[in-house]
C-alpha positions, 0 to 999 in steps of 0.5 A, spaced: 102 246 283 107 240 284 108 235 289 115 234 292 117 227 296 120 228 302 122 224 308 119 225 315 126 228 317 126 233 312 126 240 315 128 245 310 127 245 302 132 249 298 135 249 291 142 249 288 141 255 283 146 256 277 149 262 275 143 265 271 138 262 277 136 266 283 140 265 289 137 262 295 140 264 301 135 263 307 129 259 309 124 260 314 120 255 318 114 256 323 115 253 330 112 246 330 110 242 336 116 237 338 110 231 338 109 231 331 115 231 326 111 234 320 113 240 317 108 245 317 111 251 313 117 253 309 119 259 305 125 260 301 128 267 300 132 268 294 135 274 291 133 277 285 140 279 282 144 273 280 151 276 281 149 278 289 153 274 294 149 270 299 148 272 307 143 270 313 137 274 316 136 275 323 129 273 325 127 280 328 128 283 321 126 278 316 119 281 315 121 288 315 127 286 311 123 283 305 118 289 305 124 294 304 128 290 300 125 290 293 131 285 291 129 280 295 122 276 294 119 269 298 119 265 292 115 258 294 112 256 300 110 249 303 104 247 306 103 243 312 103 235 312 097 232 315 100 226 317 107 224 320 107 218 315 106 223 309 111 222 304 109 228 300 108 236 300 104 241 296 109 246 293 105 252 292 106 259 289 110 265 292 107 268 298 106 275 299 111 279 305 105 280 309 103 273 310 110 272 314 109 274 321 109 273 328 111 266 330 116 265 324 123 263 327 129 263 322 133 257 320 139 260 317 141 256 311 148 257 307 147 254 300 153 253 296 152 253 288 159 250 287 162 257 286 167 260 290 166 267 290 173 268 294 176 264 289 174 268 283 176 274 287 183 272 289 188 272 284 195 268 285 201 272 283 208 268 283 215 271 282 221 267 280 228 269 278 231 264 274 237 267 270 241 273 269 238 275 262 233 274 258 232 275 250 225 279 250 226 280 242 226 272 241 221 271 246 216 276 243 217 273 236 215 266 238 209 269 242 207 274 238 199 272 238 200 273 246 204 279 246 201 285 249 204 292 246 207 296 251 203 302 254 210 306 256 217 307 254 219 302 259 223 297 255 226 292 260 220 287 260 214 284 256 207 282 258 204 276 255 197 273 255 194 266 255 187 264 255 181 267 254 178 273 259 171 273 260 169 281 262 165 282 267 160 288 265 159 290 272 166 292 273 170 297 270 176 293 268 176 285 266 175 280 272 181 276 272 180 272 278 176 265 276 177 266 269 182 261 264 186 267 262 193 268 265 199 273 264 206 273 264 210 279 266 218 277 263 223 282 265 230 282 261 234 281 268 231 274 269 225 275 273 218 272 271 211 274 274 205 270 273 198 272 274 193 267 275 197 261 273 195 254 276 200 250 280 200 245 275 201 250 269 207 253 272 212 249 270 210 249 263 210 257 263 217 257 266 219 253 260 217 258 255 221 263 258 227 258 259 228 257 252 230 265 251 234 265 258 241 265 259 246 265 265 241 260 268 242 259 276 243 253 280 237 255 284 231 258 283 228 264 287 221 264 288 216 269 292 208 268 292 203 274 293 196 275 292 191 280 288 184 281 290 178 284 286 172 287 290 168 292 285 164 294 292 171 297 295 170 304 297 177 306 296 181 304 290 186 299 293 187 296 300 193 293 303 193 286 307 198 281 310 201 278 303 195 281 299 193 287 296 185 288 294 183 293 288 176 295 285 179 291 279 185 289 276 187 292 269 193 291 264 197 297 267 195 294 274 199 288 272 205 291 269 205 296 276 205 290 281 209 285 276 215 291 276 215 291 284 215 283 285 220 282 279 225 287 283 223 284 289 225 277 288 231 279 284 234 284 289 233 278 294 238 274 289 243 279 290 242 280 297 244 273 298 250 273 293 253 279 297 251 275 304 255 270 301 261 274 300 260 277 307 261 270 309 267 269 306 270 275 309 268 274 316 272 267 315 278 270 313 278 275 318 277 270 323 283 266 321 287 272 321 285 273 328 287 266 330 294 266 326 295 273 324 296 271 317 291 270 311 292 265 305 288 268 300 291 269 293 291 275 289 286 272 283 281 270 288 281 277 291 280 280 284 274 276 283 271 278 289 272 285 287 269 284 280 263 280 283 261 286 288 262 291 283 257 287 278 252 286 283 251 293 285 251 295 278 246 290 276 241 292 282 242 300 280 242 299 272 238 293 270 233 292 276 232 300 275 231 300 283 231 308 283 227 309 277 219 310 278 214 307 273 212 310 267 205 308 269 205 311 276 208 317 273 201 318 269 196 315 273 195 317 281 192 310 282 197 306 280 202 310 283 199 309 290 200 301 288 207 302 286 208 306 293 204 301 297 208 295 294 215 298 295 213 299 302 210 292 303 216 289 300 221 294 303 225 295 297 229 301 299 230 298 306 233 292 303 237 296 298 240 300 304 242 293 307 245 291 301 249 297 300 251 297 307 254 290 306 257 292 300 261 297 304 263 292 308 266 288 303 269 294 300 272 296 306 275 289 307 277 288 300 281 295 300 284 292 307 286 286 304 289 289 297 293 293 302 296 287 305 298 284 298 301 290 296 305 291 302 307 283 301 309 285 294 313 291 296 317 287 301 318 282 296 321 287 292 325 290 297 328 284 299 329 282 292 333 289 291 337 287 297 339 281 295 341 283 288 345 289 291 349 284 296 350 279 290 353 285 286 357 287 292 360 280 293 362 280 286 365 286 286 369 284 292 371 278 289 373 281 283 378 286 287 381 280 290 382 277 284 385 283 281 390 284 287 392 277 287 394 277 280 398 284 281 402 281 286 404 275 282 
């Protein structure tokens, strides 16, 4: 038995456990007369499993819950305070469930042990597109200790791991949320996807990749997503607004999610490039509407042709937008993730929109090329007319000159 000092205003006693100690989650109090401020009785309920999350009990189910739930127990009770001026109470041993009966009302207590369960389950994912090419070979050479060997034939990306991963024995995979471990999925076409990287560490990891990148863009594209781990999830995966929930996340899951996010952020860049070309042709068409003429040079038009063709080729060939992931081919679980994320980020619809805009650009390019060709044809025709006219003038002059000489 030990004594615990209390003030007269104290109504409950609860402990703040560590990871290995029992988790307190509710406190039961007997009704006490309003005339006396003394605490009459208190029971602290704790969960035997240290990894379980806390929740509250309703008053009517408290006793029956304790009887039918072997995972819970009444750990300590507090005896009554005889005087309102008393400053100590007796801390007694555990009580049986039968001692908790009628007249007991529940005061719900949420005990925070300093560990946010949601923060451990949520994995922030950030996708960046900052260059048009990354030398994966040199990147791997300088980060051999962090390189994770590929599990498929895909060679347009690499996965790097930094930090220590603490495995969770109660999950099928390794628990990434809340750990110090983070993953980088770097793609050859310039995308990088960061998993479980803190805000203040993002720039440092980006600089690791920038050393091996070429064609750096003046403006970096960025997108954010979230992966949640829930080992008790009934289905393998479940989608939500800006997040996907999995029973656990593995290296193949990181590869699958990273591939879709990398394609999405890169596609966003190419869509904006095509939008810029559409804007240029829109201005040209408006100028033609007002003046009946346009002033674009042939060189500028050819540059737009090359830009449109290279963008389309990059989307199809570099991004591999229509190539199914090898991991998705092998495992139906990852195929489900791959298909869900492609629908979530609307990759097919966005490419269809991009293709439609490119066709608009192509139509305008063909139209302007015809105009420039007609201009060139007109110039050549006038040049031929001028030359023929000059030849006629010279011939007439020659005839006149010879006639004058003959007459003499």
